[in-house]
N, CA, C and O atoms as a DFTB+ gen file, in Angstrom:
356 C
 N C O
     1  1      70.981     -28.310     -29.723
     2  2      70.309     -29.431     -30.345
     3  2      71.311     -30.215     -31.189
     4  3      72.203     -29.631     -31.805
     5  1      71.163     -31.500     -31.213
     6  2      72.052     -32.392     -31.938
     7  2      71.762     -32.313     -33.429
     8  3      70.598     -32.323     -33.829
     9  1      72.795     -32.236     -34.256
    10  2      72.631     -32.288     -35.707
    11  2      72.420     -33.736     -36.091
    12  3      73.361     -34.529     -36.070
    13  1      71.185     -34.092     -36.443
    14  2      70.829     -35.495     -36.584
    15  2      70.741     -35.983     -38.015
    16  3      70.688     -37.193     -38.233
    17  1      70.723     -35.101     -39.002
    18  2      70.449     -35.539     -40.361
    19  2      71.555     -36.394     -40.959
    20  3      71.355     -36.961     -42.033
    21  1      72.695     -36.512     -40.325
    22  2      73.771     -37.332     -40.865
    23  2      73.585     -38.814     -40.556
    24  3      74.372     -39.633     -41.030
    25  1      72.580     -39.182     -39.784
    26  2      72.378     -40.570     -39.410
    27  2      71.344     -41.234     -40.298
    28  3      70.261     -40.693     -40.525
    29  1      71.688     -42.404     -40.795
    30  2      70.796     -43.208     -41.609
    31  2      70.610     -44.549     -40.902
    32  3      71.583     -45.195     -40.512
    33  1      69.370     -44.956     -40.742
    34  2      69.067     -46.265     -40.182
    35  2      68.687     -47.139     -41.366
    36  3      67.745     -46.832     -42.095
    37  1      69.411     -48.213     -41.552
    38  2      69.276     -49.020     -42.753
    39  2      68.096     -49.981     -42.743
    40  3      67.850     -50.659     -43.740
    41  1      67.380     -50.051     -41.664
    42  2      66.269     -50.992     -41.568
    43  2      65.136     -50.337     -40.784
    44  3      65.362     -49.836     -39.682
    45  1      63.946     -50.332     -41.323
    46  2      62.801     -49.714     -40.645
    47  2      62.484     -50.402     -39.322
    48  3      62.046     -49.743     -38.379
    49  1      62.695     -51.697     -39.234
    50  2      62.444     -52.424     -37.988
    51  2      63.388     -51.919     -36.895
    52  3      62.976     -51.720     -35.752
    53  1      64.652     -51.714     -37.256
    54  2      65.624     -51.173     -36.298
    55  2      65.219     -49.758     -35.894
    56  3      65.311     -49.400     -34.720
    57  1      64.773     -48.955     -36.850
    58  2      64.329     -47.596     -36.561
    59  2      63.186     -47.560     -35.566
    60  3      63.182     -46.746     -34.643
    61  1      62.216     -48.442     -35.754
    62  2      61.091     -48.497     -34.819
    63  2      61.537     -48.928     -33.429
    64  3      60.948     -48.509     -32.433
    65  1      62.564     -49.755     -33.351
    66  2      63.082     -50.187     -32.058
    67  2      63.861     -49.064     -31.369
    68  3      63.842     -48.961     -30.142
    69  1      64.553     -48.213     -32.161
    70  2      65.360     -47.130     -31.602
    71  2      64.552     -45.892     -31.225
    72  3      64.976     -45.125     -30.361
    73  1      63.396     -45.684     -31.856
    74  2      62.625     -44.451     -31.668
    75  2      62.123     -44.237     -30.240
    76  3      62.268     -43.125     -29.731
    77  1      61.543     -45.233     -29.560
    78  2      61.049     -44.986     -28.198
    79  2      62.188     -44.665     -27.238
    80  3      63.259     -45.271     -27.287
    81  1      61.932     -43.716     -26.380
    82  2      62.964     -43.274     -25.433
    83  2      63.054     -44.219     -24.237
    84  3      62.035     -44.528     -23.618
    85  1      64.263     -44.680     -23.904
    86  2      64.415     -45.561     -22.742
    87  2      64.306     -44.811     -21.411
    88  3      64.236     -45.434     -20.352
    89  1      64.293     -43.483     -21.464
    90  2      64.228     -42.666     -20.252
    91  2      62.808     -42.273     -19.875
    92  3      62.603     -41.563     -18.891
    93  1      61.823     -42.729     -20.649
    94  2      60.427     -42.406     -20.362
    95  2      59.925     -43.238     -19.193
    96  3      60.109     -44.455     -19.154
    97  1      59.307     -42.583     -18.268
    98  2      58.646     -43.243     -17.139
    99  2      57.216     -42.741     -17.094
   100  3      56.975     -41.543     -16.943
   101  1      56.269     -43.657     -17.225
   102  2      54.858     -43.274     -17.162
   103  2      54.373     -43.415     -15.724
   104  3      54.455     -44.485     -15.120
   105  1      53.868     -42.308     -15.197
   106  2      53.380     -42.291     -13.823
   107  2      51.871     -42.082     -13.849
   108  3      51.401     -41.116     -14.451
   109  1      51.102     -42.958     -13.215
   110  2      49.645     -42.775     -13.197
   111  2      49.275     -41.509     -12.427
   112  3      49.841     -41.215     -11.375
   113  1      48.312     -40.768     -12.975
   114  2      47.831     -39.561     -12.306
   115  2      46.786     -39.882     -11.258
   116  3      46.632     -39.159     -10.274
   117  1      46.073     -40.968     -11.475
   118  2      45.048     -41.362     -10.515
   119  2      44.854     -42.873     -10.581
   120  3      45.369     -43.538     -11.479
   121  1      44.128     -43.387      -9.648
   122  2      43.843     -44.818      -9.616
   123  2      42.749     -45.186     -10.608
   124  3      42.481     -46.370     -10.811
   125  1      42.115     -44.205     -11.226
   126  2      41.015     -44.465     -12.142
   127  2      41.472     -44.748     -13.565
   128  3      40.636     -45.032     -14.423
   129  1      42.753     -44.684     -13.843
   130  2      43.221     -44.931     -15.207
   131  2      43.084     -46.417     -15.541
   132  3      43.150     -47.279     -14.665
   133  1      42.894     -46.685     -16.820
   134  2      42.783     -48.064     -17.282
   135  2      43.624     -48.210     -18.539
   136  3      44.143     -47.219     -19.052
   137  1      43.765     -49.426     -19.041
   138  2      44.530     -49.640     -20.266
   139  2      43.849     -48.976     -21.457
   140  3      44.525     -48.487     -22.362
   141  1      42.541     -48.953     -21.467
   142  2      41.799     -48.351     -22.574
   143  2      41.920     -46.822     -22.551
   144  3      41.996     -46.190     -23.605
   145  1      41.937     -46.239     -21.374
   146  2      42.042     -44.796     -21.218
   147  2      43.110     -44.471     -20.181
   148  3      42.793     -44.155     -19.034
   149  1      44.376     -44.549     -20.585
   150  2      45.437     -44.285     -19.612
   151  2      45.439     -42.824     -19.180
   152  3      45.279     -41.917     -19.997
   153  1      45.618     -42.622     -17.926
   154  2      45.669     -41.286     -17.353
   155  2      47.043     -41.154     -16.711
   156  3      47.190     -41.267     -15.494
   157  1      48.056     -40.909     -17.558
   158  2      49.439     -40.963     -17.106
   159  2      50.164     -39.643     -17.343
   160  3      49.780     -38.841     -18.194
   161  1      51.202     -39.446     -16.579
   162  2      52.118     -38.328     -16.723
   163  2      53.393     -38.902     -17.335
   164  3      53.991     -39.818     -16.771
   165  1      53.812     -38.372     -18.484
   166  2      55.051     -38.815     -19.113
   167  2      56.207     -38.079     -18.465
   168  3      56.329     -36.861     -18.591
   169  1      57.043     -38.813     -17.780
   170  2      58.155     -38.222     -17.049
   171  2      59.479     -38.661     -17.677
   172  3      59.614     -39.802     -18.117
   173  1      60.446     -37.754     -17.715
   174  2      61.786     -38.049     -18.221
   175  2      62.690     -38.341     -17.038
   176  3      62.836     -37.503     -16.148
   177  1      63.299     -39.516     -17.017
   178  2      64.163     -39.866     -15.887
   179  2      65.498     -39.123     -15.940
   180  3      66.238     -39.127     -14.956
   181  1      65.824     -38.478     -17.081
   182  2      67.052     -37.682     -17.151
   183  2      66.917     -36.381     -16.382
   184  3      67.868     -35.920     -15.750
   185  1      65.719     -35.785     -16.439
   186  2      65.517     -34.483     -15.804
   187  2      64.527     -34.530     -14.653
   188  3      64.378     -33.545     -13.929
   189  1      63.857     -35.639     -14.473
   190  2      62.786     -35.807     -13.483
   191  2      61.623     -34.856     -13.750
   192  3      60.807     -34.606     -12.864
   193  1      61.548     -34.335     -14.955
   194  2      60.456     -33.447     -15.340
   195  2      59.562     -34.101     -16.369
   196  3      59.700     -35.282     -16.687
   197  1      58.650     -33.308     -16.875
   198  2      57.695     -33.799     -17.868
   199  2      58.386     -34.042     -19.208
   200  3      59.247     -33.261     -19.611
   201  1      58.016     -35.116     -19.896
   202  2      58.517     -35.412     -21.238
   203  2      57.569     -34.778     -22.248
   204  3      56.446     -35.248     -22.434
   205  1      58.020     -33.721     -22.894
   206  2      57.203     -33.022     -23.881
   207  2      57.156     -33.750     -25.215
   208  3      56.415     -33.342     -26.109
   209  1      57.929     -34.818     -25.370
   210  2      58.075     -35.493     -26.650
   211  2      57.344     -36.828     -26.695
   212  3      57.573     -37.629     -27.602
   213  1      56.470     -37.076     -25.729
   214  2      55.620     -38.262     -25.687
   215  2      56.418     -39.562     -25.739
   216  3      55.952     -40.554     -26.300
   217  1      57.608     -39.562     -25.161
   218  2      58.404     -40.779     -25.078
   219  2      59.132     -41.157     -26.349
   220  3      59.528     -42.311     -26.508
   221  1      59.321     -40.207     -27.264
   222  2      60.016     -40.478     -28.514
   223  2      61.346     -39.732     -28.505
   224  3      61.385     -38.527     -28.257
   225  1      62.440     -40.452     -28.776
   226  2      63.742     -39.784     -28.811
   227  2      64.214     -39.499     -30.228
   228  3      65.066     -38.634     -30.430
   229  1      63.672     -40.220     -31.224
   230  2      64.065     -40.031     -32.622
   231  2      62.838     -39.952     -33.501
   232  3      61.840     -40.627     -33.250
   233  1      62.909     -39.123     -34.536
   234  2      61.898     -39.111     -35.586
   235  2      62.617     -39.281     -36.907
   236  3      63.772     -38.882     -37.061
   237  1      61.916     -39.882     -37.860
   238  2      62.541     -40.266     -39.117
   239  2      61.785     -39.725     -40.315
   240  3      60.613     -39.359     -40.224
   241  1      62.480     -39.683     -41.436
   242  2      61.850     -39.496     -42.744
   243  2      62.339     -40.632     -43.627
   244  3      63.367     -41.248     -43.344
   245  1      61.603     -40.907     -44.697
   246  2      61.998     -41.977     -45.603
   247  2      63.321     -41.668     -46.282
   248  3      63.641     -40.509     -46.545
   249  1      64.074     -42.702     -46.559
   250  2      65.371     -42.547     -47.220
   251  2      65.636     -43.804     -48.032
   252  3      66.229     -44.758     -47.527
   253  1      65.206     -43.812     -49.264
   254  2      65.418     -44.994     -50.098
   255  2      64.487     -46.127     -49.718
   256  3      63.521     -45.945     -48.978
   257  1      64.797     -47.280     -50.236
   258  2      63.973     -48.465     -49.979
   259  2      64.316     -49.025     -48.603
   260  3      65.457     -49.405     -48.340
   261  1      63.322     -49.070     -47.739
   262  2      63.429     -49.653     -46.402
   263  2      64.493     -48.997     -45.527
   264  3      64.997     -49.636     -44.604
   265  1      64.849     -47.736     -45.791
   266  2      65.809     -47.022     -44.946
   267  2      65.165     -45.740     -44.432
   268  3      64.220     -45.220     -45.026
   269  1      65.684     -45.248     -43.338
   270  2      65.174     -44.045     -42.704
   271  2      66.313     -43.075     -42.427
   272  3      67.429     -43.489     -42.114
   273  1      66.026     -41.786     -42.543
   274  2      66.976     -40.749     -42.165
   275  2      66.486     -40.139     -40.856
   276  3      65.310     -39.796     -40.730
   277  1      67.377     -40.004     -39.887
   278  2      67.017     -39.382     -38.613
   279  2      66.888     -37.880     -38.870
   280  3      67.841     -37.234     -39.305
   281  1      65.695     -37.327     -38.597
   282  2      65.488     -35.904     -38.829
   283  2      65.363     -35.115     -37.533
   284  3      65.393     -33.885     -37.559
   285  1      65.224     -35.788     -36.420
   286  2      65.055     -35.098     -35.143
   287  2      65.527     -35.997     -34.017
   288  3      65.299     -37.207     -34.036
   289  1      66.181     -35.406     -33.046
   290  2      66.623     -36.120     -31.851
   291  2      66.190     -35.288     -30.647
   292  3      66.350     -34.067     -30.643
   293  1      65.647     -35.942     -29.636
   294  2      65.277     -35.243     -28.408
   295  2      66.495     -34.474     -27.909
   296  3      67.571     -35.059     -27.789
   297  1      66.360     -33.188     -27.617
   298  2      67.512     -32.386     -27.188
   299  2      68.107     -32.819     -25.847
   300  3      69.214     -32.406     -25.501
   301  1      67.396     -33.631     -25.107
   302  2      67.936     -34.125     -23.829
   303  2      68.894     -35.287     -24.028
   304  3      69.661     -35.619     -23.125
   305  1      68.859     -35.913     -25.212
   306  2      69.738     -37.046     -25.516
   307  2      71.042     -36.477     -26.069
   308  3      71.056     -35.873     -27.142
   309  1      72.121     -36.667     -25.345
   310  2      73.415     -36.149     -25.800
   311  2      74.358     -37.267     -26.230
   312  3      75.318     -37.017     -26.959
   313  1      74.099     -38.480     -25.793
   314  2      74.931     -39.620     -26.177
   315  2      74.224     -40.378     -27.299
   316  3      73.221     -41.052     -27.063
   317  1      74.748     -40.267     -28.511
   318  2      74.148     -40.934     -29.664
   319  2      74.910     -42.197     -30.054
   320  3      74.828     -42.643     -31.198
   321  1      75.645     -42.771     -29.114
   322  2      76.430     -43.967     -29.417
   323  2      75.546     -45.136     -29.838
   324  3      76.027     -46.051     -30.507
   325  1      74.266     -45.131     -29.462
   326  2      73.367     -46.212     -29.865
   327  2      73.128     -46.185     -31.379
   328  3      72.634     -47.167     -31.932
   329  1      73.464     -45.093     -32.055
   330  2      73.321     -44.998     -33.511
   331  2      74.601     -45.309     -34.266
   332  3      74.568     -45.401     -35.494
   333  1      75.705     -45.471     -33.598
   334  2      76.996     -45.617     -34.268
   335  2      77.029     -46.762     -35.280
   336  3      77.645     -46.629     -36.337
   337  1      76.387     -47.865     -34.977
   338  2      76.418     -48.991     -35.902
   339  2      75.618     -48.734     -37.173
   340  3      75.807     -49.429     -38.172
   341  1      74.736     -47.754     -37.149
   342  2      73.871     -47.476     -38.278
   343  2      74.252     -46.182     -39.002
   344  3      73.528     -45.742     -39.895
   345  1      75.362     -45.578     -38.634
   346  2      75.759     -44.300     -39.217
   347  2      76.447     -44.502     -40.567
   348  3      77.267     -45.406     -40.728
   349  1      76.112     -43.671     -41.509
   350  2      76.766     -43.669     -42.816
   351  2      77.496     -42.348     -42.996
   352  3      77.102     -41.327     -42.432
   353  1      78.572     -42.375     -43.790
   354  2      79.262     -41.147     -44.165
   355  2      80.053     -40.604     -43.068
   356  3      80.697     -39.567     -43.226
C-alpha cells in the first residue's frame, strides 16, 4: 500500500476533482437499470475485476483552512505523479 499521508492538496476543489478514479468503468448488469436506480457493476480497467472502492482512488481528511490531507490511496494506483504539483514537504 502507498504511504499517502505525506500528500497535501491545497484546494478542496482540486481534491474533489482528483478523488474519482479514472480507471472506473461502470457496466450495466441488466437493461432494466435507470438513472434513478442504477444497476451497475463497478469494474477496474487496471485489473478487469470488480472495483471494491466504489470508483474512489483518494480519500481525504481536513488539513487547515480549505486544505486536505490524503489519508488513503487505492492500492491499485502505483503512479502518484498526478499529485506531484500538490505535494508539500
